[in-house]
C-alpha positions in Angstrom: -39.8 -12.2 3.7 -42.7 -13.2 0.9 -42.2 -15.8 -2.2 -38.9 -18.2 -3.5 -36.4 -15.9 -1.7 -38.9 -16.1 1.9 -39.5 -20.7 1.3 -34.8 -20.5 0.7 -34.3 -18.7 3.9 -36.9 -21.0 5.9 -35.3 -23.8 4.5 -32.0 -22.9 5.7 -33.1 -22.0 9.2 -35.1 -25.5 9.3 -31.1 -27.3 7.9 -29.3 -25.0 10.7 -31.8 -25.8 13.3 -31.3 -28.5 16.7 -32.5 -31.4 14.3 -29.7 -32.4 12.4 -27.9 -32.0 15.5 -25.5 -29.0 15.2 -23.7 -28.0 18.8 -23.8 -24.4 16.6 -27.3 -22.9 16.8 -26.5 -20.7 13.7 -29.4 -19.0 11.9 -30.1 -17.3 15.5 -26.4 -16.0 15.4 -26.0 -15.2 12.0 -27.9 -13.1 8.8 -29.7 -14.8 6.3 -26.9 -14.5 4.0 -24.1 -15.6 6.3 -25.8 -18.6 6.9 -26.6 -19.5 3.2 -22.8 -19.4 2.4 -22.6 -21.3 6.2 -25.2 -24.1 5.0 -23.8 -24.3 1.8 -22.5 -28.1 1.1 -21.1 -28.9 -2.6 -20.5 -27.3 -5.6 -18.6 -23.5 -5.8 -19.7 -20.2 -4.2 -18.5 -16.7 -4.3 -19.4 -15.1 -1.0 -19.0 -11.4 -2.5 -18.6 -9.9 1.2 -19.3 -6.0 1.3 -16.5 -3.8 3.7 -18.1 -4.4 7.0 -20.2 -7.4 7.0 -18.9 -9.5 8.7 -16.8 -12.3 6.1 -14.7 -13.7 8.8 -16.9 -15.1 10.7 -18.6 -16.3 7.7 -15.6 -18.2 7.1 -15.1 -19.7 10.5 -18.9 -21.0 11.4 -18.8 -22.4 7.9 -15.8 -24.2 9.0 -17.1 -25.3 12.4 -20.8 -26.6 10.3 -18.4 -28.4 7.8 -16.7 -30.5 10.7 -19.9 -30.7 12.7 -21.4 -32.1 9.0 -18.8 -34.8 9.4 -16.6 -32.9 7.3 -13.2 -34.4 8.5 -11.4 -31.6 9.5 -8.9 -32.9 7.3 -10.5 -32.4 3.9 -11.0 -29.2 4.8 -7.6 -26.5 2.9 -8.1 -22.6 4.2 -5.5 -20.3 2.5 -5.2 -16.8 3.6 -3.0 -13.9 2.5 -1.9 -13.4 6.4 -0.8 -16.1 9.2 -2.1 -13.8 11.5 -5.7 -14.1 9.6 -4.8 -17.6 8.9 -4.9 -18.7 13.1 -7.3 -15.6 14.7 -9.1 -18.1 12.2 -8.3 -21.1 13.0 -8.2 -20.5 17.0 -11.8 -19.3 16.6 -13.0 -22.6 14.6 -11.9 -24.7 17.6 -13.5 -22.4 19.8 -16.6 -22.9 17.8 -16.2 -27.1 16.2 -13.7 -28.2 19.6 -9.8 -29.9 19.4 -10.9 -31.2 15.8 -11.1 -28.9 14.7 -7.1 -28.5 14.8 -6.3 -31.1 12.1 -8.1 -28.4 10.0 -5.1 -27.3 6.8 -5.0 -24.0 7.1 -2.5 -21.3 6.1 -1.2 -18.3 3.6 -0.9 -19.8 -0.6 3.0 -19.2 -0.1 3.1 -21.5 3.5 0.8 -24.3 1.7 3.8 -23.9 -1.3 6.4 -25.1 0.7 4.5 -28.0 2.6 4.3 -29.6 -1.1 6.8 -29.1 -2.7 8.5 -30.7 -0.1 6.5 -33.7 0.1 6.4 -34.0 -3.9 8.9 -31.7 -5.4 10.6 -35.3 -6.8 8.1 -35.5 -8.7 9.7 -32.6 -11.2 13.7 -33.1 -9.9 13.1 -31.2 -6.8 14.5 -32.4 -3.5 12.8 -31.5 -0.6 15.4 -30.1 1.0 15.5 -27.0 -1.5 16.6 -23.5 0.4 14.1 -20.2 0.1 15.4 -17.1 -0.3 14.2 -14.5 2.2 13.5 -10.3 0.2 17.6 -9.8 1.6 18.8 -13.1 0.2 17.2 -13.0 -3.3 18.4 -9.6 -3.3 22.0 -10.6 -2.7 21.9 -13.4 -4.7 20.5 -11.2 -7.6 23.9 -8.7 -6.6 26.2 -11.2 -7.3 24.6 -12.1 -10.9 24.9 -8.8 -11.3 28.9 -8.5 -10.3 29.4 -12.2 -12.2 27.5 -9.9 -15.4 30.1 -6.5 -15.6 26.9 -5.0 -13.9 28.2 -4.0 -11.0 31.1 -1.2 -11.9 31.1 2.2 -10.9 31.7 2.7 -15.0 28.4 2.2 -15.7 25.3 2.9 -13.8 23.1 -0.1 -13.7 19.7 -0.7 -11.1 21.1 -1.9 -8.3 19.8 -5.3 -6.9 16.6 -4.0 -5.1 14.6 -2.4 -8.6 15.8 -5.9 -9.9 14.4 -8.2 -7.2 11.1 -5.6 -7.7 11.0 -5.7 -11.9 11.5 -9.3 -11.9 9.3 -10.1 -9.0 5.8 -7.9 -10.3 6.4 -9.3 -13.7 6.2 -13.2 -12.9 3.1 -12.2 -9.9 1.5 -9.7 -13.1 2.0 -12.5 -15.5 3.7 -10.4 -18.0 7.0 -10.3 -19.6 9.7 -8.5 -18.4 9.8 -5.9 -21.2 6.3 -5.3 -20.0 6.4 -4.9 -17.1 9.7 -2.3 -17.5 6.7 -0.5 -20.6 4.1 -0.7 -17.6 5.6 0.5 -14.1 9.4 1.1 -15.1 10.0 2.9 -18.3 13.1 4.7 -17.1 14.5 2.0 -16.9 13.4 0.7 -20.9 17.2 1.3 -21.8 17.9 -1.8 -19.8 15.7 -4.3 -21.1 18.0 -7.0 -22.6 20.4 -6.4 -19.9 17.5 -7.0 -17.7 16.7 -10.2 -19.7 19.7 -11.5 -19.6 20.5 -11.2 -15.4 16.9 -12.9 -14.9 17.5 -15.8 -16.7 20.9 -15.6 -15.2 19.5 -16.1 -11.7 16.6 -18.8 -12.9 19.7 -21.3 -13.8 22.0 -20.1 -10.9 18.8 -21.0 -8.3 17.3 -23.7 -10.3 21.4 -25.6 -10.0 21.7 -25.8 -6.6 18.4 -25.9 -5.3 17.2 -22.9 -4.5 13.2 -21.2 -4.6 12.7 -17.0 -3.7 9.1 -15.9 -2.6 7.7 -16.5 -5.8 9.3 -19.4 -7.0 7.0 -22.0 -4.4 4.1 -20.3 -6.2 5.3 -20.9 -9.8 7.6 -24.3 -9.1 3.3 -25.1 -7.0 2.2 -24.5 -10.4 4.2 -26.3 -12.2 4.5 -29.8 -10.0 0.4 -30.3 -10.2 0.1 -29.0 -13.8 2.8 -31.3 -14.7 2.5 -34.5 -12.2 -1.9 -35.5 -13.0 -0.9 -38.5 -10.0 -0.4 -35.3 -7.4 -3.0 -32.8 -8.7 -5.3 -35.6 -8.2 -4.1 -36.7 -5.0 -4.5 -33.1 -3.2 -7.7 -32.6 -4.8 -9.3 -35.8 -3.7 -8.0 -34.8 -0.1 -8.5 -31.7 0.0 -12.1 -31.3 0.0 -13.3 -28.3 0.7 -11.7 -25.1 -0.3 -11.7 -21.3 1.3 -10.2 -18.8 0.1 -10.2 -15.8 1.7 -9.8 -12.0 -0.3 -10.1 -13.5 -3.1 -9.9 -10.0 -5.0 -6.5 -9.8 -4.0 -5.1 -12.9 -5.9 -2.9 -12.7 -8.1 -3.0 -14.8 -12.3 -0.5 -17.9 -10.5 -3.0 -18.4 -7.2 -6.4 -18.2 -9.4 -4.3 -21.2 -11.4 -3.6 -23.5 -8.3 -6.8 -23.0 -6.6 -8.3 -23.9 -10.4 -5.6 -27.2 -10.0 -6.2 -28.0 -6.5 -10.0 -28.4 -7.3 -10.0 -30.2 -10.3 -11.3 -33.7 -9.0 -14.5 -31.8 -7.1 -14.6 -28.3 -8.1 -15.9 -27.4 -3.5 -14.4 -24.2 -3.8 -15.5 -21.2 -1.6 -14.1 -17.8 -2.4 -15.0 -15.0 -0.1 -14.0 -11.5 -1.3 -15.0 -8.0 -2.3 -14.8 -7.0 -5.9 -15.7 -3.3 -4.9 -11.7 -3.6 -2.5 -9.6 -5.0 -4.9 -6.8 -2.6 -5.0 -3.1 -4.1 -4.7 -2.8 -4.2 -8.5 0.9 -2.7 -7.8 1.3 -6.1 -5.8 0.0 -7.7 -8.9 -3.7 -8.6 -7.9 -5.1 -9.2 -10.6 -9.0 -8.1 -10.2 -10.6 -9.8 -13.0 -9.8 -13.0 -10.6 -12.9 -12.6 -8.7 -15.1 -11.6 -11.8 -14.2 -13.8 -13.7 -14.5 -16.8 -10.9 -18.6 -17.9 -12.2 -16.5 -18.3 -15.3 -13.1 -20.7 -14.1 -15.6 -22.3 -11.7 -19.6 -23.5 -13.8 -22.4 -23.2 -11.9 -21.0 -21.3 -9.2 -23.8 -20.1 -6.7 -22.7 -16.5 -5.9 -24.3 -15.1 -2.1 -24.1 -11.2 -1.6 -23.4 -10.2 2.6 -24.8 -6.8 2.1 -25.6 -5.6 5.9 -23.1 -3.6 7.2 -22.1 -3.8 11.7 -20.0 -0.8 10.9 -20.5 2.5 9.5 -24.0 4.5 10.1 -26.0 4.5 7.1 -25.2 8.2 5.3 -21.7 6.7 5.5 -22.8 3.6 3.1 -24.7 5.7 1.3 -22.1 7.5 -0.5 -19.5 4.2 -0.6 -22.6 3.0 -2.4 -22.8 5.8 -4.4 -19.5 5.8 -5.3 -19.2 2.1 -6.2 -22.4 2.7 -8.2 -21.0 4.2 -10.9 -18.1 1.5 -11.1 -17.4 -0.2 -15.1 -18.0 -4.1 -14.3 -19.0 -5.1 -10.5 -21.0 -7.6 -8.8 -23.9 -5.5 -7.6 -24.7 -4.7 -4.3 -25.7 -1.8 -1.3 -24.7 -1.9 2.4 -27.2 -1.0 4.4 -27.1 -1.1 9.0 -29.0 -1.9 11.4 -27.3 0.9 13.7 -29.5 4.0 14.5 -28.0 7.4 14.4 -27.8 10.7 12.2 -24.7 11.7 9.9 -23.6 13.6 6.4 -20.2 13.0 5.6 -18.9 16.0 4.9 -17.3 17.7 1.5 -14.7 20.5 2.6 -13.5 22.9 0.0 -10.7 24.2 2.0 -8.8 27.6 0.0 -5.1 26.1 0.2 -2.9 23.0 1.5 -3.3 24.5 4.8 -6.5 25.6 5.5 -7.6 21.8 4.9 -4.4 21.0 7.4 -6.0 23.7 9.5 -9.4 22.3 9.7 -8.1 19.1 10.1 -6.0 19.6 12.7 -8.5 21.9 14.5 -11.7 19.2 13.9 -9.6 16.7 15.8 -8.3 18.4 19.0 -12.3 19.6 18.8 -14.0 15.8 18.6 -11.0 15.3 21.8 -13.0 17.9 24.0 -16.7 16.3 23.0 -14.7 12.7 24.1 -13.8 10.8 21.0 -9.5 9.2 21.5 -7.5 10.5 19.2 -6.3 6.0 18.6 -10.0 5.8 17.8 -8.9 9.0 14.6 -7.6 8.7 11.4 -7.0 11.0 8.5 -6.5 8.7 5.8 -4.8 10.3 2.2 -3.9 8.4 -1.4 0.1 9.5 -1.1 2.5 9.2 1.3 3.6 12.4 0.2 -0.3 13.9 0.6 0.3 14.8 4.8 3.0 17.0 4.4 1.9 20.0 5.7 -0.8 18.3 8.0 3.0 16.6 9.2 3.7 20.1 9.9 0.9 21.5 11.3 0.5 18.8 13.8 3.7 19.5 15.9 2.7 23.0 15.7 -0.2 22.3 17.5 1.1 19.6 19.8 -1.0 16.5 18.5 0.9 13.5 18.6 0.4 10.9 15.8 1.5 7.2 13.4 1.5 6.9 10.4 1.7 4.3 8.6 2.2 3.6 4.7 5.7 5.5 4.0 7.7 7.9 5.1 6.7 10.7 7.3 8.2 14.1 5.4 11.4 15.1 6.6 12.5 11.4 7.0 12.3 11.1 3.6 16.6 10.7 1.8 15.4 13.1 -1.4 14.1 15.9 1.3 16.7 15.4 4.2 19.3 15.9 0.5 17.7 19.6 -0.2 16.8 20.7 3.3 20.7 20.3 3.7 21.6 22.5 1.0 19.1 25.5 2.2 20.4 25.1 5.7 24.1 25.7 4.6 23.0 28.4 3.0 21.1 30.4 6.2 23.5 28.5 8.1 27.7 28.5 6.6 29.2 25.9 9.7 26.7 23.5 9.3 29.0 20.2 9.2 26.6 18.3 9.1 24.1 19.4 6.2 28.3 20.3 4.2 28.7 16.7 4.9 26.0 16.1 2.8 25.1 17.9 -0.1 28.8 17.5 -0.7 29.1 13.5 -1.1 25.9 14.2 -3.6 28.8 15.1 -6.1 30.0 12.2 -7.8 34.1 11.2 -6.8 33.5 12.9 -3.3 33.4 10.0 -0.9 32.8 10.5 3.1 37.2 11.0 3.5 37.3 13.6 0.9 34.2 15.2 2.0 35.3 14.8 5.6 38.0 17.1 4.3 36.0 19.6 3.4 34.0 19.9 5.5 37.3 20.5 8.1 38.3 23.5 5.9 34.8 25.7 5.6 34.1 25.4 9.3 38.1 27.8 9.8 36.9 29.3 6.0 35.8 33.1 6.5 34.3 32.7 3.1 32.7 28.6 2.6 32.7 29.3 -0.9 36.3 30.7 -1.9 37.3 28.3 0.7 35.5 24.9 -0.9 36.5 26.2 -4.8 40.3 27.0 -3.7 40.5 23.1 -2.3 38.4 21.4 -4.7 41.5 20.6 -6.6 43.9 19.3 -3.9 41.3 17.6 -2.0 39.0 15.4 -5.6 43.0 14.7 -7.0 42.4 13.3 -10.4 38.3 14.3 -11.3 37.7 17.2 -12.9 34.7 16.5 -13.2 33.9 16.3 -9.3 36.2 19.6 -9.0 33.4 21.4 -11.1 30.6 20.1 -9.5 32.6 21.5 -6.4 32.3 25.2 -7.6 28.7 24.4 -8.7 27.8 24.1 -5.3 30.3 27.3 -4.4 27.9 29.1 -6.7 25.0 28.0 -5.7 25.1 28.2 -1.7 26.8 31.6 -2.2 23.7 32.9 -4.7 20.9 31.4 -2.4 23.4 33.7 0.6 22.9 36.7 -1.3 19.7 36.7 -2.8 16.3 38.3 -1.1 13.6 35.6 -1.5 11.1 33.6 -0.5 11.7 30.3 0.7 9.6 29.5 -2.3 12.3 30.6 -5.0 15.4 29.7 -3.3 13.7 26.3 -2.6 12.7 25.7 -6.2 16.3 27.4 -7.1 17.6 24.1 -4.8 15.5 21.4 -6.5 16.8 23.2 -10.4 20.3 21.9 -8.7 19.5 18.8 -7.3 17.5 17.0 -9.7 20.2 16.0 -12.4 22.3 14.7 -8.9 19.2 12.3 -7.8 18.8 10.9 -11.1 22.2 9.5 -10.7 22.1 9.4 -7.3 18.6 7.2 -7.1 18.5 6.6 -10.9 15.5 3.2 -9.9 13.0 6.2 -8.4 13.6 9.2 -9.3 10.2 9.8 -10.8 8.0 9.5 -7.2 10.9 11.4 -5.5 10.2 14.4 -7.9 6.7 14.1 -6.9 7.6 14.7 -3.5 9.7 17.4 -4.0 7.3 19.0 -5.9 4.4 18.9 -3.3 7.5 20.0 -1.3 7.2 23.2 -3.2 3.9 23.9 -2.7 4.5 23.9 1.6 7.2 26.5 0.4 4.4 28.2 -0.4 3.4 29.6 2.9 6.6 31.4 4.4 8.2 34.0 4.2 11.2 33.7 5.4 13.6 30.4 4.7 14.7 30.2 9.1 11.1 29.5 9.6 10.6 26.5 7.3 14.0 25.6 8.1 12.1 25.5 12.1 9.9 24.0 11.0 11.9 21.4 9.4 13.8 20.7 12.6 11.1 20.3 14.8 10.2 17.3 14.2 9.9 15.1 17.4 12.5 12.0 18.2 10.7 9.1 15.7 10.7 5.6 15.9 10.5 2.8 13.1 8.6 0.0 15.1 6.7 -2.8 12.2 6.4 -0.3 9.4 4.8 2.1 11.6 6.0 5.5 12.4 5.4 7.2 15.6 5.7 10.5 16.8 5.4 9.1 20.7 4.7 6.2 21.8 4.3 7.1 25.6 0.9 9.1 24.6 -3.0 8.4 22.7 -1.4 8.5 19.1 -3.6 10.2 16.4 -3.3 7.8 12.9 -1.4 9.2 10.0 -2.2 6.1 7.2 -2.2 4.9 2.9 -5.7 4.1 2.0 -3.9 1.2 1.3 -2.0 0.4 4.5 -5.7 1.4 6.0 -7.2 -1.8 4.7 -8.6 -4.0 7.2 -9.6 -1.3 9.6 -11.7 1.0 10.8 -12.0 4.8 13.4 -14.6 5.8 14.9 -14.2 8.9 12.9 -11.9 9.4 9.0 -10.9 12.0 7.8 -9.5 11.8 3.7 -7.5 14.8 2.9 -6.7 15.6 -1.1 -9.8 14.4 -2.0 -8.9 16.8 -5.7 -8.2 15.0 -9.5 -4.9 15.2 -10.4 -4.3 14.3 -6.3 -7.0 11.3 -5.9 -7.5 9.9 -8.3 -3.6 10.8 -9.6 -2.4 12.0 -12.7 -0.6 8.3 -13.9 -4.1 7.2 -14.0 -5.0 7.0 -16.9 -5.9 4.1 -18.5 -10.1 2.9 -17.7 -8.4 -0.4 -15.4 -5.9 1.8 -13.5 -9.0 4.5 -13.1 -11.8 1.9 -11.8 -8.7 0.7 -9.1 -8.7 4.3 -8.0 -12.6 4.1 -7.6 -12.3 1.0 -5.6 -9.4 2.5 -3.1 -12.3 6.1 -2.6 -14.7 3.0 -1.4 -12.1 1.9 1.0 -11.3 4.9 2.9 -14.8 6.2 3.1 -15.8 2.9 4.5 -12.6 2.8 7.2 -14.6 4.8 9.5 -17.5 4.2 11.9 -19.7 7.4 12.6 -17.8 9.9 10.9 -16.6 11.5 7.9 -14.7 14.1 6.6 -13.8 14.5 3.1 -11.4 17.6 1.8 -8.8 19.1 -0.6 -7.6 22.4 -1.7 -9.3 25.1 -3.7 -5.2 26.1 -4.9 -3.0 23.7 -5.8 0.4 24.3 -6.9 1.7 22.1 -9.9 5.6 22.3 -10.9 6.4 25.1 -14.0 2.8 25.9 -13.9 2.6 27.1 -10.1 -1.2 27.4 -8.9 -4.4 25.3 -10.1 -7.7 26.2 -9.6 -8.7 22.4 -8.3 -11.5 20.3 -7.9 -13.1 18.0 -6.6 -12.3 14.1 -7.4 -14.4 12.7 -10.1 -15.4 9.8 -7.8 -17.1 12.4 -5.5 -18.8 14.7 -8.7 -22.4 14.9 -9.6 -23.3 12.9 -6.1 -26.7 13.3 -4.8 -27.5 15.6 -3.2 -28.5 14.7 -0.1 -25.1 12.2 0.5 -22.6 15.1 1.0 -22.8 18.0 2.5 -20.5 20.2 1.5 -18.9 23.7 2.8 -16.4 26.1 1.6 -13.3 27.5 3.9 -12.0 31.1 3.8 -10.6 32.4 7.5 -12.7 30.8 9.1 -10.9 28.0 10.3 -8.7 29.1 13.6 -6.2 28.6 15.6 
């Protein structure tokens, strides 16, 4: 330590000493970069906090230091993205600074907006007793407006209330017009653009006339208040003289504007975040906010937290190299004082099933080595990437929980397809017949049940279905034709001595039009799931064996969004990378680290690819001691068949000292 930097750090440590009467010995509890952030006084500051670098600790100690320096606690505002995060930080501040810290205002952007609008909303003619609509209320109100406009008739397909709520919300959070949002995220709904725009306007007018605010309105109306009333803007800015924002990289455009408006009279804003962990654009987060913070707040002091307290250096070397190639970033190099030698391992498996077998076997080995299942996670880019692995874990009796998405056999479209295959394998399967029948338009539950009763007594179910169809569906000739088509499908499946993959392909060809009609709002995503199902089917020789694997799923419960195989046992974690952010494990596996899966094919724009790169960085920094990345050489593509897989572009051409590479053929044993 020498020169200007050394002098600066020595000065900071002197300022943080007991000579200023601080109860907390900040200089011995924080590293030099954390101390610099904690001791910062006036003016804007951006703390670029790398993964595992102690950003929460830095925020907590900064609030405590402000209070100990004589700043009134009520003059401090701390904005977070979850109530839990705010409560945890304020609790830690209280342990450091005492009971007076309870006067600090801390909470989410939305809870803060609610409080301000209750007090000052009259300035824009908003009564203080306005009602807030939760997501369910929002969807119900949209459905009411949808019905009033005649869009809910059975004669005409129109996006459902959940999809309409999503379109309207995302357009607002991403600062886009409805047309732009539809084109970007819902192109299959562009034909409804004009009607959706009219519905959104009627929905807005309905709320305004009845003093109703939905979740997004809280932020937008607060911005309207601050922009429209100079007096309210000044009063709030004068009151909250020190503003701290956690996870600033996750802010959307309106949240960034609110921070600027709240700091109108002083500019004392400290934003803490990691540009490398900006991965929520699908929720409206704008990566540019953290990059443009110094432009929004002139004279910003940038402080980088680069010491990592989580991972071994070998893992950090990989993370650093992944992020070094980003087009737009704050340059930083993560390092650690932890001792231990480990270099991440890149595994090239022969196919997806070999990938699953490798992961399952290594997990069992780790367990024998004393690593608990709860300290191990398998991460993936998209929920369906774990389908084959789930079956392998079940076969080996390895309990797991899954975060993000649904388990393979719990998705409605997979259940639909499996029902048709089960009917072909067992014509007496009344439950599967019922599911297959009710997919047909014009055949409701009552009619389907009548048909199932007849089919269960028939020697030739398909012929019985053809015979009973006209009687069952009455004045629905198209339904009768569809039932005949279903009968022909199941009969052909039973007669043909084809491998399961071919039988599945036949069912998918039949099912796709029904799926698009049953799930018109999100069928493109469901189609990708079915493509992956077809890849899994390639490894089965018997339809019965495949269906048995589908059926042998252990009972599962959904608890807080986590689907558990067995809540009574120690469990392995399966998780999408998005759901894993903020978490850590001793050992992490990243599967499907292949181009075309990570990044997915739909990520074609420069901004999208850069977010995928950051997602790879987030995945790699979840591991403390060991990190394994795997991908299959042979990958199945619908309409093409098997293709040669390549490692993700984010892992190509790395320094050979960064990754250890291994290829698997038949080395993995059961």
